[in-house]
N, C-alpha and C positions, 0 to 999 in steps of 0.2 A: 504494500500500500504506500510506503514512503516514496518509492520510485514513481508511482502513479501521481502522487501529490507534487513531486518535483517536476514531473513532466507537465502537469497542469499549471504549475507556477510559471514555467518557461513559456507556455502558451499565453498565459496572462500577460507576461512581460512583452511578448510579441504583439498582442492586441493593443496593449497600452502604447507601445512605440508607434504602431501603425496609425492609431486613432488620435493620439495626443502628442506624439513626438518623444524625443529622448529627454526625459526628465529624471532627476535624481529620485531615489527612493525617499519617501517622506514628503515630496513635493505635491502640491495640489493643482488640479486642473478641472475644467468643466467638461462633463460628459453626460449626455442624455438629460440635459437641463439640471444637472446636479453637480455640486462641487465634490470631487472625489480625491482621495489621497492615494499616491502610488505606494502600495503595500510591500512590506518586507515579507519574506517567506513565512515567518512566524505569525504575522498578521493575516496573511492570505489563507493559511491552512484552516483555521476555525471559520473564517468568513466563507470559504468555498464549501466546507462541509455543511455549514448551516444552510447555504443556498441550495445545495444538492438535496438536503432533507426537505426543505420547503418546496422545491420544485417537484420532488417525487409526490408529496402530498397533494400539491396543486394539480398535477397531471392525473393522479388517481381520481380526484374529485371531478375533474372535467369528464373523464371516461365514464364515471357513474352518473353524470348528469346533475351533480349537486349544484346548488346555488352558491356562487362565490361572492363573498363580501368584498366590497371595493377596498376596504382597508387591507385585506390579505393581498390583493393584487398590487396595491400601492407599495406595501412592504417588499413584496417579491421584485417589483420593478426597481426599487431602491437598492436592493441587494445585487441585482443584475448589473446595475450601473456601477456599483463599487468594484465589480469584477470585470468591467468593460465588456459586458455581454449584452446582446440585444434584449430588449424588454419582452416579457411574455405578452401575448396578445389576448 
């Protein structure tokens, strides 16, 4: 799993550079209408795992046809932006 997270962090760094340019870790930039910080690996790991957990629950809810609260979608969009990922629709 550690190698997987390392690879995911490298992908994040690539997305960050492509979308926002080469900024130092800890620097802030605007993405998806939000001010985000370029994360260290130590910051990225829990943020990514939390996003994956939320995304999994969200996706399962959509498949079941559950009603999705706007607050849940807003939080998921915020977490996606922090990871320089496209927002859920």
